[in-house]
MARNU-920811 format. One line per field, with one value per residue: x, y, z of N, C-alpha, C in turn; residue number from 1. Coordinates in Angstrom, 1 decimal, padded with zeros to 4 digits. Example, Ala and Ser with C-alpha at 12.3 -4.5 7.8 and 13.67 -1.06 7.14 Angstrom:
<tilos>
n.u <- (013.2;012.8)
n.v <- (-005.7;-002.2)
n.w <- (007.8;007.1)
ca.u <- (012.3;013.7)
ca.v <- (-004.5;-001.1)
ca.w <- (007.8;007.1)
c.u <- (013.2;012.9)
c.v <- (-003.3;000.0)
c.w <- (007.8;007.9)
i <- (1;2)
</tilos>
This chain:
<tilos>
n.u <- (043.2;044.0;045.2;046.7;047.7;048.9;051.0;052.3;053.3;055.0;056.8;057.9;058.9;061.0;062.4;063.5;065.0;066.9;068.2;069.4;070.9;072.8;074.0;075.1;076.9;078.7;079.7;081.2;082.9;084.5;085.5;087.3;089.1;090.2;091.4;093.3;095.0;095.8;097.3;099.2;100.7;102.4;103.8;106.7;108.0;109.9;112.8;114.1;116.2;117.2;120.5;121.0;122.2;121.1;119.8;118.7;116.0;116.6;115.4;113.9;112.0;113.1;114.6;117.2;120.6;122.9;125.4;125.7;123.2;121.1;122.1;121.9;122.1;119.7;119.3;120.6;123.2;125.3;122.9;122.3;120.1;118.5;116.4;113.4;110.1;106.5;104.4;105.8;107.9;111.0;114.1;116.9;120.5;123.4;126.6;128.3;127.4;125.5;122.0;119.0;115.8;112.8;111.8;109.6;109.2;108.7;110.6;113.1;115.7;117.4;121.0;123.6;126.6;127.3;128.6;130.0;130.8;133.5;134.9;134.2;135.1;137.8;138.5;137.6;139.6;141.7;141.1;140.6;140.1;138.3;136.1;135.4;134.8;132.6;130.8;130.0)
n.v <- (105.6;108.2;108.2;110.3;111.1;108.7;108.8;111.1;110.4;108.4;109.7;111.4;109.2;108.1;110.5;110.6;108.1;108.7;110.6;109.4;107.6;109.3;110.2;108.0;107.5;109.7;109.1;106.7;107.6;109.4;107.4;105.9;107.8;108.4;105.9;105.7;108.0;106.7;104.4;105.7;106.9;105.0;103.8;103.9;105.5;104.2;105.4;104.8;105.3;105.8;104.1;103.7;101.8;098.4;095.9;092.7;090.3;087.0;084.6;081.3;082.6;082.1;079.9;077.8;077.7;074.9;075.1;077.5;077.4;078.5;080.9;081.8;084.3;086.5;088.3;089.4;090.8;093.5;095.3;097.2;099.7;100.0;100.7;102.3;101.3;102.0;101.2;100.5;098.6;097.3;097.5;095.6;095.2;093.1;093.3;092.5;093.1;091.7;091.3;091.2;089.7;091.9;093.2;093.1;096.3;095.5;093.6;094.6;096.5;099.5;099.5;099.0;098.4;095.1;094.1;091.9;091.3;092.1;090.3;087.8;088.1;088.2;085.5;084.0;084.5;083.7;080.8;079.4;076.6;075.7;077.1;076.6;073.7;074.1;075.3;073.2)
n.w <- (097.3;095.1;091.5;091.3;093.8;094.4;092.4;093.2;095.7;095.1;093.7;095.7;097.3;095.2;095.1;097.7;097.6;095.6;096.7;099.1;097.7;096.4;098.6;099.6;097.6;097.7;100.3;099.8;098.0;099.5;101.4;099.7;099.0;101.5;102.0;100.0;100.6;103.1;102.0;100.5;102.2;103.5;101.4;099.4;096.7;094.0;092.8;090.0;087.4;084.0;083.2;086.0;088.6;089.5;091.8;091.1;091.9;092.9;091.0;090.8;093.6;096.9;096.4;097.5;097.5;097.5;098.7;100.2;101.8;104.0;103.9;101.3;098.9;098.1;096.3;093.2;091.0;090.2;087.9;084.9;084.1;081.3;079.7;080.3;080.8;080.5;083.0;085.2;084.6;083.7;081.4;081.6;081.7;082.2;083.7;082.1;079.6;078.5;077.5;079.5;080.2;080.2;083.4;086.0;088.1;090.8;091.4;091.5;092.9;094.2;093.6;096.1;097.0;098.4;101.7;101.7;099.0;098.0;099.4;098.4;095.7;096.0;097.1;095.0;093.2;094.7;095.2;092.5;091.5;093.5;092.9;090.4;090.7;092.2;090.3;088.9)
ca.u <- (044.1;043.9;046.3;047.6;048.3;050.1;052.3;053.1;053.8;056.0;057.9;058.6;059.9;062.1;063.3;064.4;065.9;067.9;069.2;070.1;071.9;073.8;074.7;076.0;078.2;079.6;080.5;082.1;084.2;085.3;086.3;088.3;089.9;090.9;092.0;094.2;095.8;096.5;098.1;100.4;101.6;103.4;104.5;107.7;108.1;111.2;113.2;114.9;116.3;118.1;121.8;121.2;122.6;120.0;119.9;117.5;115.9;117.1;114.1;112.8;112.1;112.9;115.4;118.4;121.9;123.3;126.6;125.1;122.1;120.0;122.6;121.9;121.7;118.3;119.5;121.8;123.5;124.5;122.5;122.3;118.8;118.8;115.1;112.3;108.7;105.4;103.7;106.6;108.8;112.5;114.9;118.2;121.7;124.3;127.8;129.1;126.9;124.4;120.6;118.1;114.5;112.3;111.4;108.7;110.1;108.8;111.7;114.4;115.9;118.7;122.4;124.4;127.6;127.1;129.8;130.8;131.1;134.8;135.6;134.0;135.8;139.2;138.5;137.4;140.9;142.5;140.8;139.8;139.7;137.1;134.9;135.1;134.2;131.3;129.9;129.4)
ca.v <- (106.5;108.5;107.9;111.6;111.1;107.7;109.4;112.1;109.7;107.5;110.7;111.6;108.1;108.2;111.6;110.1;107.2;109.2;111.4;108.2;107.0;110.3;110.1;106.5;107.6;110.5;108.2;105.8;108.5;109.6;106.1;105.6;108.7;108.0;104.6;106.1;108.6;106.0;103.7;106.6;107.3;104.0;103.4;104.8;105.4;104.0;106.5;104.3;105.9;105.2;104.0;103.3;100.3;098.0;094.5;091.9;089.4;085.7;083.7;081.2;083.2;081.1;078.9;077.6;077.0;073.9;075.6;078.6;077.1;079.6;082.3;082.1;085.6;086.7;089.4;089.1;092.1;094.6;095.2;098.4;100.0;100.5;101.2;102.5;101.2;102.5;100.4;099.9;097.8;097.9;096.5;095.4;094.7;092.9;094.0;091.9;093.7;090.9;091.7;090.3;089.9;092.8;092.6;094.3;097.0;095.2;092.6;095.0;097.6;100.4;098.9;099.4;097.1;094.3;094.0;090.6;091.3;092.2;089.1;086.7;088.3;087.8;084.2;083.3;084.7;082.8;079.5;079.1;075.1;075.5;077.7;075.6;072.7;074.7;075.5;071.9)
ca.w <- (096.9;093.5;090.9;091.2;095.0;094.2;091.7;094.0;096.8;094.5;093.1;096.8;097.5;094.5;095.4;098.8;097.3;094.9;097.8;099.8;096.6;096.3;100.0;099.7;096.7;098.4;101.2;099.0;097.5;100.7;102.0;098.8;099.2;102.8;101.7;099.0;101.4;104.1;101.6;100.0;103.7;103.8;100.1;099.0;095.2;093.5;091.8;089.2;086.0;083.0;083.6;087.4;088.7;090.2;092.3;090.8;092.9;092.2;090.7;091.5;094.7;097.8;096.0;098.4;097.2;098.7;099.4;101.0;102.7;104.3;103.8;100.0;098.4;097.6;095.2;092.2;090.3;089.7;086.5;084.5;083.5;079.7;079.3;081.3;080.3;081.5;083.9;086.3;083.8;083.1;080.6;082.2;081.1;083.2;083.7;080.8;078.4;078.0;078.0;080.3;079.7;081.0;084.6;086.8;089.2;092.3;091.7;091.5;093.9;094.0;094.1;097.0;097.2;099.8;102.4;101.3;097.8;097.7;099.9;097.4;094.6;096.4;097.3;093.6;092.8;095.6;095.1;091.4;091.4;094.4;092.2;089.0;091.1;092.8;089.4;088.3)
c.u <- (043.8;045.1;047.4;048.3;049.3;051.1;053.0;053.8;055.0;057.3;058.6;059.5;061.1;063.0;064.2;065.3;067.1;069.0;069.8;071.1;073.1;074.7;075.7;077.1;079.1;080.5;081.5;083.3;085.0;086.2;087.4;089.5;091.0;091.8;093.3;095.2;096.5;097.5;099.4;101.3;102.8;104.2;105.5;108.0;109.5;111.5;114.3;115.0;117.1;119.7;121.9;121.6;121.6;120.4;118.4;117.3;116.0;115.6;114.7;112.9;112.1;113.9;116.7;119.4;122.2;124.5;126.3;124.0;121.2;120.7;122.7;121.5;120.3;118.2;120.6;122.0;125.0;124.0;122.3;120.8;118.9;117.6;114.1;111.1;107.7;105.1;104.7;107.7;109.9;113.1;116.4;119.3;122.6;125.5;128.6;128.5;125.7;122.9;120.0;116.7;114.0;111.7;110.6;109.5;109.8;109.7;113.0;114.5;117.3;119.9;123.0;125.3;127.4;128.5;130.6;131.2;132.6;135.5;135.4;134.7;137.4;139.2;138.2;138.8;142.0;142.6;140.2;139.2;138.5;135.8;134.6;134.5;132.7;130.3;129.4;128.2)
c.v <- (106.8;108.2;109.1;111.4;109.8;108.1;110.4;111.4;108.8;108.5;111.1;110.5;108.0;109.4;111.1;109.1;107.7;110.0;110.5;107.7;107.9;110.4;109.0;106.7;108.4;109.9;107.4;106.5;108.9;108.6;105.8;106.5;108.7;106.8;105.0;106.9;107.7;105.0;104.4;107.1;106.4;103.5;104.4;104.6;105.0;105.0;105.8;104.9;105.3;105.3;103.7;101.9;099.6;096.5;093.9;090.7;087.9;085.0;082.3;081.7;082.0;079.9;078.9;076.9;076.0;074.3;076.7;078.3;078.2;081.0;082.6;083.4;085.6;087.5;089.1;090.5;092.4;094.6;096.8;098.6;100.5;101.0;101.1;102.1;101.8;101.2;099.7;098.9;098.3;096.9;096.8;094.7;094.4;093.5;093.8;092.5;092.9;091.3;090.6;090.5;091.2;092.3;093.8;095.1;096.6;094.0;093.3;096.2;098.3;099.5;099.5;098.2;096.5;094.3;092.9;090.5;091.3;090.9;087.9;086.9;087.9;086.3;083.5;083.5;083.6;081.3;079.2;077.6;075.0;076.1;077.0;074.2;072.9;074.9;074.3;071.4)
c.w <- (095.4;093.1;090.9;092.5;095.1;093.5;092.6;095.1;096.2;094.1;094.5;097.4;096.6;094.8;096.6;098.4;096.4;095.9;098.7;098.9;096.5;097.3;100.1;098.9;097.1;099.5;100.8;098.7;098.5;101.3;101.1;098.9;100.5;102.7;100.9;100.0;102.4;103.3;101.3;101.1;103.7;102.6;099.7;097.5;095.1;092.5;090.9;088.0;085.3;083.5;085.2;087.4;089.9;090.8;091.6;091.7;092.1;092.1;090.2;093.0;095.9;097.7;096.9;097.6;098.0;099.2;100.5;102.1;102.8;104.2;102.1;099.6;097.7;096.4;094.3;091.5;090.5;088.1;086.2;083.8;082.1;079.2;080.1;080.7;081.1;082.1;084.8;085.7;083.4;082.3;081.3;081.4;082.3;082.8;082.5;079.4;077.8;078.4;078.5;079.6;080.6;082.2;085.3;087.8;090.6;092.5;091.5;092.7;093.7;094.4;095.1;097.2;098.5;100.3;102.0;099.9;097.3;098.2;099.0;096.1;094.9;096.5;095.9;093.2;093.5;095.3;093.8;091.2;092.3;093.5;090.7;089.7;091.6;091.5;088.8;089.1)
i <- (1;2;3;4;5;6;7;8;9;10;11;12;13;14;15;16;17;18;19;20;21;22;23;24;25;26;27;28;29;30;31;32;33;34;35;36;37;38;39;40;41;42;43;44;45;46;47;48;49;50;51;52;53;54;55;56;57;58;59;60;61;62;63;64;65;66;67;68;69;70;71;72;73;74;75;76;77;78;79;80;81;82;83;84;85;86;87;88;89;90;91;92;93;94;95;96;97;98;99;100;101;102;103;104;105;106;107;108;109;110;111;112;113;114;115;116;117;118;119;120;121;122;123;124;125;126;127;128;129;130;131;132;133;134;135;136)
</tilos>
């Protein structure tokens, strides 16, 4: 085989390889797009804005209170959103006006008062000595 024929055969092989690479790249792009579309169908965006009230997850997660046992609340709050940062981060302030540290958006959710919230407030007023003992 002459060098010209060899170079021609190699250029054809290189063209075939480039075509296969381009085809593989197109396939990868298509798969990524389908994955993104599939993911976005199931994900609901949080629409938390300034001055919204939110629940914050109790950290450490999974910690059980001895009094409540398995009925230990997983969320605490309400907190007021005072700053919205880029990257899904929020600055929170509790009802008393105390600042909390910034928290990732995956650890907060929109505030809707719980059913038992009024009950707990009434029992705290009715039995203050119990709640003082409870805090110790």
